[in-house]
N, C-alpha and C positions, 0 to 999 in steps of 0.2 A: 216788336221792340218793346222794351220794359222802361217806356219813360218816368215811370214812377221813380226808380232809381235816381234819376236827376231833378225830378219834381220835388220830392218829398221833403228834403233839407233845405230847400231855399223858399224864399218868399217872394223874389223878384229876379227877374230873366232880362239880360240886356243882349240883344242880339246885333249884329253886324249885320251888313246889306248884301252889296255885290257878291255873288257866289255862297251866301249864306243862306239867304231866304228863297233866292231863284239863281238860275245861270245867266250871268252877266251878258255872255254872248248871244242870248235871246233877244237883248235890246240892241246890242250893237251891231248885228247882222240885219237887222228891222232896218235901223238907220243906214246901213249901206246900200241896201235895196232903195229906200226912198231916195237915196241922193244918185244913185245909178237912172233911176226913172226921170229925176230932175235932170240929168247931163242928156238924156234921150231929147228931152222937151226941148230944151235950150240949144242945145249944141249937135242935136242931131247925131249923138254917138250911140253905140250899141249897148244898150242898157243890160242884156243877159251877160254881153263879156266884160264889163267893168264890174258886176256884181260877183261874178265868178272869179275874176282876178283879186277883189278885194277878200272873200270868201278864203281863198285859197293862202293869201298873204296872212290873213289874221290868225288862221290854223297854225302856220308854220311860224309865224314871227309876234302875234300878237297885233296891237294896234299901233305901235310906235310908228310915227312917220308914216301912217298909211294913206295919208292925202298926198304927200310928197312922190311916193312910190306910183300910186294911181296916176296922178297928174303926168308924171314922166312917162308912163306907159301909153296914156292915150292923149296926151297934148290937150289937156285940160288947163285952161287959163288960169293964172294966180287968183283972179278976182273971184273965184268961186270957193277959195279956203274960207271965208267968211261964211260963205252959206252953208260949208260943210260943218264949221263949228257950232253954227246956231241950229242946226239940225238936231245935235246930239241935246240942245236944251228944249228943244219946243216940237219935237217929231210927234205926230200923231199916228202911232202904230197900226199896222194892218190887222196885227193879231194881238190880244191881251197878252201879258206878260204871266206865266204860271208859275207859282210857289213850288219848289221842290215837294213831292207827295208827304214825305217823312217829315219834313219841316211843317207842312200845314197840320199835320195830324198832331205834332208835339205843340204847335200853338194852340191848337183846339183844346189839348188836354190842360193846359196852362191855365186856360180861360176858365174851363170847366171847375179847375181847383180853385178859383177865385185869386189867382196870385197876379201879380203886376208883370206887364210886358213894357220894354222900352226899346226902341232902335236908337242905335249910335251909328249914324250917317256918315261917311267919310267921302270926300270929293267935292267936285262943283255943286254946291247946293241947288241951282237952278235945272241942273241936268238930273240931279238925283230926286228932286220934287217931280219932275217930268216922268221918270221912273215911277215913282211910288203912285202916281195917280193913275198909272196905266197897268199895275198889278191886278190880278184877280184874287181879292182879298178874303172872299167868301164871308164877309159879314165881320171879319176880324178887326177890320180898320178902327172900329170905334174903341177898341180895348188897347191901341196903342197909343203910346206917346213918344213923339219922333224929335231927336235933336240931331243937330247937324255939328260936326266936330269942328269945321271951318269957323264956326261962329264963337269956337272959345280958343282954339289953337290951329296954325297953319296945317298942321298934321296930327293925327291922333297921338294922345298923350294921356299919361296916367289923371292929368287934369279933367279929362273927358269923362272919366268913369267917377272921379270925384264930386265933380259936379251932379250927376245925377243921385249919387249917394246923399249928397248934403242936401240936395234940394228935396228929395222926397223921404227925408230921415229915414234912410235904410242902415241895416247893419250889413258891413260888407261880408261877413262869413255867411250871410243868407243870399248874398248875389252870386249868380252865374252868368259869366259872359260868352256868349257863343260866337265863335269867329273863323275864319277861313285859313289864317296862314300864322307862322311862328312869331313873325313880328307883333302880330296882335297879340297872341299868348305872353309874349315877354311884356309888353305895357300892361295888360291886364295883371300879371302878376305882381309888377312893380307897384301897381295901385292896392294890391291885396285882395284881388278878386279872383276867385277860381275860374280857370279857362276850360273850354270844351271846344274841340274842332268840329265842326260842322257836320264834316263828311262821317264822322262816329255815329250820326243820326240817320244816314242815308242807306 
């Protein structure tokens, strides 16, 4: 992969987080595993059956209403919804979250070139911080500056990018945003920042 094509013209790189740096499912499926184990411990339900159901539902439909579907299937009391929600924010994972290998190499190359790296993290800040703490960064964490979009706006907007640009006195033409979906591309371009789909690096 010729990273130099992307790195040479830029002085700063802003990365999205979920499904940009690492596969989000690696976190979510471990949370499901921990929840299923908790259900076996507290309600004497079969953990293997619960986690298998949740994995299949996630693969087919994503995580929307996953607690409702699981609770209906296994007669899980409503009181455990809070536990399920909090587990997303404070789970201690059995396995570290691993960066996509090519993204890791790309980040390392940026560091070697002594250029700036920023993370613009969307979603629940408490949950996202929990993920960040459990990623295997290979020493890169000291080179990252992390910002949570929800501290600026309810959702990702051009203001999120403008905040980083203004705070660090960057030139927009020298900034590249690496994201994972067309909506992020639209917002980055509205802010006047070049966009790169993370899958192009994989």
